[in-house]
VEXFIRO-996030 format. One record per residue (C-alpha): residue in three letters; z, y, x; residue number from 1. Coordinates in Angstrom, 3 decimals, decimal comma. Layout:
@type ALA | zz Z | yy Y | xx X | seq NUM
...
This chain:
@type MET | zz 19,003 | yy 20,162 | xx -26,199 | seq 1
@type LEU | zz 16,274 | yy 20,749 | xx -23,628 | seq 2
@type ALA | zz 15,882 | yy 24,355 | xx -22,479 | seq 3
@type ILE | zz 13,418 | yy 25,790 | xx -19,963 | seq 4
@type LYS | zz 14,418 | yy 29,356 | xx -19,143 | seq 5
@type HIS | zz 13,592 | yy 29,662 | xx -15,434 | seq 6
@type ILE | zz 10,187 | yy 28,677 | xx -14,027 | seq 7
@type LEU | zz 9,577 | yy 28,607 | xx -10,272 | seq 8
@type PHE | zz 5,955 | yy 29,261 | xx -9,302 | seq 9
@type PRO | zz 5,434 | yy 28,689 | xx -5,544 | seq 10
@type ILE | zz 2,254 | yy 30,418 | xx -4,393 | seq 11
@type ASP | zz 0,118 | yy 30,425 | xx -1,264 | seq 12
@type PHE | zz -2,436 | yy 32,957 | xx -2,558 | seq 13
@type SER | zz -5,086 | yy 30,241 | xx -2,831 | seq 14
@type GLU | zz -7,739 | yy 29,798 | xx -5,493 | seq 15
@type ARG | zz -5,737 | yy 26,883 | xx -6,858 | seq 16
@type CYS | zz -2,725 | yy 29,138 | xx -7,405 | seq 17
@type CYS | zz -4,924 | yy 31,607 | xx -9,259 | seq 18
@type GLY | zz -6,024 | yy 28,749 | xx -11,501 | seq 19
@type THR | zz -2,418 | yy 27,775 | xx -12,184 | seq 20
@type ALA | zz -1,205 | yy 31,275 | xx -13,113 | seq 21
@type PRO | zz -2,543 | yy 31,201 | xx -16,728 | seq 22
@type PHE | zz -0,560 | yy 28,017 | xx -17,383 | seq 23
@type VAL | zz 2,604 | yy 29,578 | xx -15,986 | seq 24
@type ARG | zz 2,125 | yy 32,653 | xx -18,147 | seq 25
@type ALA | zz 1,391 | yy 30,618 | xx -21,279 | seq 26
@type LEU | zz 4,478 | yy 28,445 | xx -20,931 | seq 27
@type ALA | zz 6,794 | yy 31,294 | xx -19,909 | seq 28
@type THR | zz 5,578 | yy 33,342 | xx -22,881 | seq 29
@type ARG | zz 6,054 | yy 30,458 | xx -25,308 | seq 30
@type LEU | zz 9,566 | yy 29,662 | xx -24,053 | seq 31
@type GLY | zz 10,771 | yy 33,158 | xx -23,177 | seq 32
@type ALA | zz 11,355 | yy 32,017 | xx -19,608 | seq 33
@type LYS | zz 11,853 | yy 34,007 | xx -16,421 | seq 34
@type ILE | zz 9,299 | yy 33,446 | xx -13,642 | seq 35
@type THR | zz 10,135 | yy 33,433 | xx -9,949 | seq 36
@type LEU | zz 7,145 | yy 33,834 | xx -7,648 | seq 37
@type LEU | zz 8,055 | yy 32,319 | xx -4,290 | seq 38
@type THR | zz 5,936 | yy 32,341 | xx -1,158 | seq 39
@type ALA | zz 6,966 | yy 30,824 | xx 2,149 | seq 40
@type VAL | zz 5,292 | yy 30,327 | xx 5,510 | seq 41
@type ALA | zz 6,505 | yy 28,427 | xx 8,547 | seq 42
@type PRO | zz 7,402 | yy 30,460 | xx 11,678 | seq 43
@type ILE | zz 4,373 | yy 31,225 | xx 13,835 | seq 44
@type TRP | zz 4,507 | yy 30,865 | xx 17,630 | seq 45
@type GLN | zz 2,319 | yy 32,536 | xx 20,189 | seq 46
@type ALA | zz 0,740 | yy 30,564 | xx 23,052 | seq 47
@type GLY | zz 1,027 | yy 27,269 | xx 21,198 | seq 48
@type LEU | zz 4,148 | yy 25,118 | xx 20,967 | seq 49
@type GLY | zz 4,653 | yy 24,313 | xx 24,659 | seq 50
@type GLU | zz 7,108 | yy 25,713 | xx 27,159 | seq 51
@type GLY | zz 7,201 | yy 29,479 | xx 27,222 | seq 52
@type ALA | zz 5,945 | yy 29,898 | xx 23,639 | seq 53
@type ILE | zz 7,450 | yy 32,888 | xx 21,836 | seq 54
@type PRO | zz 7,764 | yy 33,428 | xx 18,089 | seq 55
@type VAL | zz 5,781 | yy 36,046 | xx 16,233 | seq 56
@type ASP | zz 7,903 | yy 38,915 | xx 14,886 | seq 57
@type MET | zz 9,317 | yy 37,319 | xx 11,733 | seq 58
@type THR | zz 10,501 | yy 40,636 | xx 10,312 | seq 59
@type GLU | zz 6,978 | yy 42,032 | xx 10,351 | seq 60
@type LEU | zz 5,570 | yy 38,787 | xx 8,976 | seq 61
@type ARG | zz 8,039 | yy 38,804 | xx 6,091 | seq 62
@type GLN | zz 7,231 | yy 42,432 | xx 5,311 | seq 63
@type ASP | zz 3,520 | yy 41,636 | xx 5,182 | seq 64
@type LEU | zz 4,245 | yy 38,705 | xx 2,867 | seq 65
@type GLU | zz 6,342 | yy 40,896 | xx 0,580 | seq 66
@type VAL | zz 3,581 | yy 43,498 | xx 0,320 | seq 67
@type GLN | zz 1,010 | yy 40,822 | xx -0,528 | seq 68
@type LEU | zz 3,373 | yy 39,156 | xx -2,980 | seq 69
@type ASN | zz 4,254 | yy 42,389 | xx -4,770 | seq 70
@type ASN | zz 0,560 | yy 42,965 | xx -5,463 | seq 71
@type THR | zz -0,167 | yy 39,434 | xx -6,668 | seq 72
@type PHE | zz -0,375 | yy 38,426 | xx -10,360 | seq 73
@type VAL | zz 0,813 | yy 41,832 | xx -11,546 | seq 74
@type PRO | zz -1,478 | yy 42,138 | xx -14,595 | seq 75
@type GLU | zz -1,336 | yy 38,378 | xx -15,250 | seq 76
@type PHE | zz 2,443 | yy 38,439 | xx -15,782 | seq 77
@type GLN | zz 2,772 | yy 41,873 | xx -17,343 | seq 78
@type GLY | zz 5,469 | yy 41,970 | xx -20,000 | seq 79
@type LEU | zz 7,344 | yy 38,972 | xx -18,573 | seq 80
@type THR | zz 10,519 | yy 38,849 | xx -16,480 | seq 81
@type VAL | zz 9,316 | yy 38,200 | xx -12,930 | seq 82
@type GLU | zz 11,194 | yy 37,923 | xx -9,628 | seq 83
@type ARG | zz 9,287 | yy 37,883 | xx -6,313 | seq 84
@type ILE | zz 10,675 | yy 36,288 | xx -3,152 | seq 85
@type ALA | zz 9,121 | yy 35,867 | xx 0,306 | seq 86
@type GLU | zz 10,699 | yy 33,521 | xx 2,857 | seq 87
@type ILE | zz 10,033 | yy 32,281 | xx 6,378 | seq 88
@type GLY | zz 10,521 | yy 28,559 | xx 6,926 | seq 89
@type ASP | zz 9,307 | yy 25,164 | xx 5,828 | seq 90
@type PRO | zz 7,698 | yy 25,793 | xx 2,401 | seq 91
@type ALA | zz 8,708 | yy 22,493 | xx 0,762 | seq 92
@type GLU | zz 12,303 | yy 22,813 | xx 1,944 | seq 93
@type ILE | zz 12,532 | yy 26,416 | xx 0,755 | seq 94
@type ILE | zz 11,049 | yy 25,548 | xx -2,652 | seq 95
@type THR | zz 13,409 | yy 22,652 | xx -3,302 | seq 96
@type ARG | zz 16,475 | yy 24,467 | xx -1,980 | seq 97
@type PHE | zz 15,753 | yy 27,489 | xx -4,177 | seq 98
@type ALA | zz 15,241 | yy 25,243 | xx -7,207 | seq 99
@type HIS | zz 18,508 | yy 23,387 | xx -6,554 | seq 100
@type THR | zz 20,630 | yy 26,508 | xx -6,036 | seq 101
@type LYS | zz 19,128 | yy 29,065 | xx -8,423 | seq 102
@type GLY | zz 19,134 | yy 27,221 | xx -11,712 | seq 103
@type VAL | zz 15,398 | yy 26,514 | xx -11,879 | seq 104
@type ASP | zz 14,447 | yy 24,439 | xx -14,928 | seq 105
@type LEU | zz 10,817 | yy 23,749 | xx -13,996 | seq 106
@type ILE | zz 8,608 | yy 24,046 | xx -10,906 | seq 107
@type MET | zz 4,916 | yy 24,700 | xx -11,587 | seq 108
@type MET | zz 2,436 | yy 24,298 | xx -8,731 | seq 109
@type PRO | zz -1,117 | yy 23,145 | xx -7,995 | seq 110
@type THR | zz -2,132 | yy 20,120 | xx -5,978 | seq 111
@type HIS | zz -4,821 | yy 20,318 | xx -3,309 | seq 112
@type GLY | zz -7,643 | yy 17,796 | xx -3,305 | seq 113
@type TYR | zz -11,054 | yy 18,718 | xx -1,913 | seq 114
@type GLY | zz -13,916 | yy 16,330 | xx -1,220 | seq 115
@type PRO | zz -14,073 | yy 12,517 | xx -1,462 | seq 116
@type PHE | zz -11,304 | yy 11,839 | xx 1,063 | seq 117
@type ARG | zz -8,819 | yy 14,634 | xx 0,424 | seq 118
@type SER | zz -8,994 | yy 13,894 | xx -3,308 | seq 119
@type LEU | zz -7,028 | yy 10,718 | xx -2,484 | seq 120
@type LEU | zz -4,130 | yy 12,722 | xx -1,055 | seq 121
@type LEU | zz -1,688 | yy 15,190 | xx -2,530 | seq 122
@type GLY | zz -1,024 | yy 18,345 | xx -0,555 | seq 123
@type SER | zz 1,923 | yy 17,756 | xx 1,770 | seq 124
@type VAL | zz 4,032 | yy 20,518 | xx 0,209 | seq 125
@type THR | zz 3,415 | yy 19,242 | xx -3,313 | seq 126
@type ALA | zz 4,189 | yy 15,665 | xx -2,283 | seq 127
@type LYS | zz 7,489 | yy 16,709 | xx -0,669 | seq 128
@type VAL | zz 8,506 | yy 18,784 | xx -3,690 | seq 129
@type LEU | zz 7,718 | yy 15,891 | xx -6,046 | seq 130
@type HIS | zz 9,859 | yy 13,628 | xx -3,877 | seq 131
@type ASP | zz 12,825 | yy 15,960 | xx -3,336 | seq 132
@type ALA | zz 13,089 | yy 18,240 | xx -6,379 | seq 133
@type GLU | zz 15,803 | yy 17,425 | xx -8,890 | seq 134
@type CYS | zz 14,231 | yy 19,419 | xx -11,721 | seq 135
@type PRO | zz 10,924 | yy 18,598 | xx -13,480 | seq 136
@type VAL | zz 7,725 | yy 19,455 | xx -11,604 | seq 137
@type TRP | zz 4,466 | yy 20,480 | xx -13,309 | seq 138
@type THR | zz 1,304 | yy 19,881 | xx -11,276 | seq 139
@type ALA | zz -2,274 | yy 20,910 | xx -12,002 | seq 140
@type PRO | zz -5,043 | yy 18,273 | xx -12,087 | seq 141
@type HIS | zz -5,963 | yy 16,910 | xx -8,666 | seq 142
@type MET | zz -9,660 | yy 17,682 | xx -8,868 | seq 143
@type GLU | zz -12,182 | yy 19,739 | xx -6,932 | seq 144
@type GLN | zz -13,395 | yy 21,855 | xx -9,847 | seq 145
@type PRO | zz -11,114 | yy 24,601 | xx -11,222 | seq 146
@type LEU | zz -9,217 | yy 23,585 | xx -14,325 | seq 147
@type SER | zz -10,445 | yy 24,904 | xx -17,651 | seq 148
@type GLY | zz -8,796 | yy 24,352 | xx -21,017 | seq 149
@type HIS | zz -5,476 | yy 22,635 | xx -21,780 | seq 150
@type ILE | zz -3,553 | yy 25,916 | xx -21,654 | seq 151
@type THR | zz -2,287 | yy 25,590 | xx -25,233 | seq 152
@type GLY | zz -0,441 | yy 22,383 | xx -24,391 | seq 153
@type SER | zz -0,682 | yy 21,231 | xx -28,009 | seq 154
@type ASN | zz -1,348 | yy 17,539 | xx -27,234 | seq 155
@type VAL | zz 1,187 | yy 15,761 | xx -25,018 | seq 156
@type LEU | zz 0,987 | yy 12,185 | xx -23,757 | seq 157
@type CYS | zz 4,086 | yy 10,508 | xx -22,326 | seq 158
@type ALA | zz 3,402 | yy 7,537 | xx -20,027 | seq 159
@type ILE | zz 6,201 | yy 4,974 | xx -20,093 | seq 160
@type ASP | zz 6,947 | yy 1,484 | xx -18,879 | seq 161
@type ALA | zz 8,752 | yy -1,135 | xx -20,965 | seq 162
@type THR | zz 12,176 | yy -0,951 | xx -19,296 | seq 163
@type PRO | zz 15,351 | yy 0,362 | xx -21,007 | seq 164
@type GLN | zz 15,365 | yy 3,357 | xx -18,658 | seq 165
@type SER | zz 12,269 | yy 4,692 | xx -20,425 | seq 166
@type SER | zz 14,391 | yy 5,629 | xx -23,449 | seq 167
@type ALA | zz 15,568 | yy 8,726 | xx -21,574 | seq 168
@type LEU | zz 11,972 | yy 9,661 | xx -20,731 | seq 169
@type ILE | zz 10,895 | yy 9,279 | xx -24,362 | seq 170
@type GLN | zz 13,769 | yy 11,478 | xx -25,499 | seq 171
@type TRP | zz 12,964 | yy 14,149 | xx -22,886 | seq 172
@type ALA | zz 9,290 | yy 14,170 | xx -23,873 | seq 173
@type ALA | zz 10,188 | yy 14,399 | xx -27,565 | seq 174
@type GLU | zz 12,443 | yy 17,386 | xx -26,935 | seq 175
@type TYR | zz 9,750 | yy 19,056 | xx -24,832 | seq 176
@type ALA | zz 7,166 | yy 18,515 | xx -27,574 | seq 177
@type GLU | zz 9,529 | yy 20,005 | xx -30,139 | seq 178
@type LEU | zz 10,309 | yy 22,939 | xx -27,867 | seq 179
@type THR | zz 6,602 | yy 23,723 | xx -27,350 | seq 180
@type ASP | zz 5,439 | yy 22,776 | xx -30,860 | seq 181
@type ALA | zz 3,191 | yy 20,032 | xx -29,484 | seq 182
@type GLN | zz 2,078 | yy 16,657 | xx -30,819 | seq 183
@type LEU | zz 3,440 | yy 13,742 | xx -28,790 | seq 184
@type ARG | zz 1,953 | yy 10,312 | xx -28,161 | seq 185
@type LEU | zz 3,285 | yy 7,517 | xx -25,987 | seq 186
@type VAL | zz 1,109 | yy 5,393 | xx -23,702 | seq 187
@type HIS | zz 1,959 | yy 2,134 | xx -21,988 | seq 188
@type ALA | zz -0,179 | yy 0,093 | xx -19,612 | seq 189
@type VAL | zz 0,212 | yy -3,676 | xx -19,468 | seq 190
@type SER | zz -0,525 | yy -4,251 | xx -15,786 | seq 191
@type GLY | zz -0,298 | yy -7,153 | xx -13,362 | seq 192
@type ILE | zz -3,071 | yy -9,172 | xx -15,022 | seq 193
@type SER | zz -4,783 | yy -9,647 | xx -11,650 | seq 194
@type GLY | zz -1,789 | yy -11,735 | xx -10,597 | seq 195
@type TRP | zz -2,889 | yy -14,533 | xx -12,946 | seq 196
@type PRO | zz -6,311 | yy -15,505 | xx -11,517 | seq 197
@type GLU | zz -6,485 | yy -18,871 | xx -13,257 | seq 198
@type ARG | zz -5,867 | yy -17,509 | xx -16,726 | seq 199
@type ARG | zz -8,747 | yy -15,882 | xx -18,538 | seq 200
@type LEU | zz -7,868 | yy -12,652 | xx -20,276 | seq 201
@type ASP | zz -9,620 | yy -13,428 | xx -23,550 | seq 202
@type ASP | zz -9,371 | yy -11,288 | xx -26,660 | seq 203
@type GLU | zz -6,537 | yy -13,310 | xx -28,160 | seq 204
@type PHE | zz -4,455 | yy -13,194 | xx -25,000 | seq 205
@type GLU | zz -4,960 | yy -9,446 | xx -24,640 | seq 206
@type LYS | zz -3,995 | yy -8,958 | xx -28,272 | seq 207
@type THR | zz -0,763 | yy -10,851 | xx -27,649 | seq 208
@type LEU | zz 0,039 | yy -8,740 | xx -24,582 | seq 209
@type ARG | zz -0,506 | yy -5,537 | xx -26,503 | seq 210
@type SER | zz 1,546 | yy -6,733 | xx -29,459 | seq 211
@type ASP | zz 4,493 | yy -7,807 | xx -27,317 | seq 212
@type ALA | zz 4,474 | yy -4,513 | xx -25,391 | seq 213
@type ARG | zz 4,266 | yy -2,485 | xx -28,591 | seq 214
@type LEU | zz 7,294 | yy -4,288 | xx -30,010 | seq 215
@type VAL | zz 9,339 | yy -3,512 | xx -26,896 | seq 216
@type ILE | zz 8,345 | yy 0,168 | xx -26,996 | seq 217
@type GLU | zz 9,117 | yy 0,460 | xx -30,699 | seq 218
@type ASN | zz 12,619 | yy -0,794 | xx -29,956 | seq 219
@type LEU | zz 12,959 | yy 1,809 | xx -27,206 | seq 220
@type GLN | zz 11,846 | yy 4,472 | xx -29,665 | seq 221
@type LYS | zz 14,406 | yy 3,354 | xx -32,221 | seq 222
@type SER | zz 17,160 | yy 3,739 | xx -29,643 | seq 223
@type VAL | zz 16,439 | yy 7,480 | xx -29,418 | seq 224
@type GLY | zz 15,178 | yy 8,077 | xx -32,956 | seq 225
@type ASN | zz 11,539 | yy 8,676 | xx -31,964 | seq 226
@type THR | zz 8,519 | yy 7,817 | xx -34,120 | seq 227
@type SER | zz 5,599 | yy 9,095 | xx -32,016 | seq 228
@type PRO | zz 2,308 | yy 7,156 | xx -32,115 | seq 229
@type ILE | zz 1,957 | yy 4,478 | xx -29,418 | seq 230
@type CYS | zz -1,121 | yy 3,671 | xx -27,321 | seq 231
@type VAL | zz -1,063 | yy 0,364 | xx -25,411 | seq 232
@type GLY | zz -3,741 | yy -0,458 | xx -22,834 | seq 233
@type VAL | zz -4,318 | yy -3,359 | xx -20,459 | seq 234
@type GLY | zz -5,122 | yy -2,767 | xx -16,795 | seq 235
@type ASP | zz -4,379 | yy -0,370 | xx -13,966 | seq 236
@type VAL | zz -1,679 | yy 2,105 | xx -14,998 | seq 237
@type ALA | zz -3,412 | yy 5,270 | xx -13,776 | seq 238
@type GLN | zz -6,727 | yy 4,270 | xx -15,333 | seq 239
@type VAL | zz -5,150 | yy 3,407 | xx -18,692 | seq 240
@type VAL | zz -3,279 | yy 6,727 | xx -18,758 | seq 241
@type ARG | zz -6,428 | yy 8,640 | xx -17,860 | seq 242
@type ALA | zz -8,497 | yy 6,866 | xx -20,525 | seq 243
@type GLU | zz -5,950 | yy 7,600 | xx -23,256 | seq 244
@type ALA | zz -5,609 | yy 11,210 | xx -22,099 | seq 245
@type GLU | zz -9,355 | yy 11,676 | xx -22,371 | seq 246
@type ARG | zz -9,555 | yy 9,864 | xx -25,710 | seq 247
@type HIS | zz -6,925 | yy 12,098 | xx -27,301 | seq 248
@type ASN | zz -7,959 | yy 15,336 | xx -25,564 | seq 249
@type THR | zz -4,529 | yy 15,516 | xx -23,965 | seq 250
@type ASP | zz -3,309 | yy 18,846 | xx -22,569 | seq 251
@type LEU | zz -0,302 | yy 17,524 | xx -20,642 | seq 252
@type ILE | zz 0,897 | yy 14,138 | xx -19,394 | seq 253
@type ILE | zz 4,635 | yy 13,561 | xx -18,961 | seq 254
@type ILE | zz 5,757 | yy 10,866 | xx -16,524 | seq 255
@type GLY | zz 8,972 | yy 9,735 | xx -14,839 | seq 256
@type ARG | zz 8,869 | yy 9,899 | xx -11,065 | seq 257
@type GLY | zz 12,387 | yy 8,638 | xx -10,374 | seq 258
@type THR | zz 15,187 | yy 10,321 | xx -8,419 | seq 259
@type LEU | zz 17,287 | yy 9,484 | xx -5,390 | seq 260
@type GLN | zz 20,263 | yy 8,799 | xx -7,657 | seq 261
@type GLY | zz 18,539 | yy 6,800 | xx -10,372 | seq 262
@type THR | zz 15,250 | yy 5,742 | xx -11,853 | seq 263
@type MET | zz 13,071 | yy 6,331 | xx -14,857 | seq 264
@type GLY | zz 11,671 | yy 2,809 | xx -14,465 | seq 265
@type ARG | zz 8,838 | yy 1,021 | xx -12,699 | seq 266
@type LEU | zz 6,335 | yy 3,729 | xx -13,615 | seq 267
@type ARG | zz 7,634 | yy 5,836 | xx -10,708 | seq 268
@type THR | zz 5,618 | yy 3,622 | xx -8,351 | seq 269
@type ASN | zz 2,476 | yy 4,837 | xx -10,132 | seq 270
@type ALA | zz 3,362 | yy 8,531 | xx -10,314 | seq 271
@type TYR | zz 1,153 | yy 9,717 | xx -7,449 | seq 272
@type SER | zz -1,764 | yy 7,604 | xx -8,657 | seq 273
@type ILE | zz -1,513 | yy 9,115 | xx -12,146 | seq 274
@type ILE | zz -1,392 | yy 12,639 | xx -10,716 | seq 275
@type ARG | zz -4,439 | yy 11,967 | xx -8,519 | seq 276
@type HIS | zz -6,549 | yy 10,679 | xx -11,420 | seq 277
@type THR | zz -5,376 | yy 12,769 | xx -14,361 | seq 278
@type PRO | zz -7,851 | yy 14,997 | xx -16,254 | seq 279
@type CYS | zz -5,073 | yy 17,431 | xx -17,224 | seq 280
@type PRO | zz -1,749 | yy 18,752 | xx -15,872 | seq 281
@type VAL | zz 1,125 | yy 16,338 | xx -15,290 | seq 282
@type LEU | zz 4,805 | yy 17,076 | xx -15,789 | seq 283
@type SER | zz 6,957 | yy 14,743 | xx -13,677 | seq 284
@type ILE | zz 10,669 | yy 14,375 | xx -14,435 | seq 285
């Protein structure tokens, strides 16, 4: 049975981290989970990176980080079990290594997207963690405005493809919904229509596509004993997921992002696009 008892919250003291803290508190409170606050900065060198450059005193830098960290999110996490760790090194590497070696069940972190161009890109640290972490990763919406709402997490949407590997994703999402007392829906996007330019996507054809996809998903559900409602859309995966999330006032989207050892199906190729366009947090497993 799914259990989330250790949440890693990497912080960089930014406004986005402040916006993520209420979600970390809400989930940790609901699940009785421990929180580890982890901050990390890369070594700083004086006189640039050329010949003769010398490193800044790392001991003093770490001490300054620890002081700042010990005074961060104190009232926000009052009453919860909280560990605070400051490290010097590559932030993404430190985050993933800590998660792998310290029994972390979930990483929760913001993305960074500001302005019309940067909104197309995930922050480099977040992107590396999503790629390398073995445990699930929760990310805040990739939008310029601070997130409001969705803290209750009562409506969960799981985005799946129609491959057999999605059975595991459905089962994980169902266990998460049960663990958090949330309502679960499944969403599937029938994509690739643009590859058939000579065939008109009329109403009857679209109806057939939806019906065939629904039948496949129902069989996947049966394999894991799940009966959640199914939403089937036609078009770009990220846009279909976003539209269904908005239609059902979704608080959290669960997706499979794949791993180095295996795969949760073709949807992994759309993971970053979903995260960039989502109106609510995304939990990637």
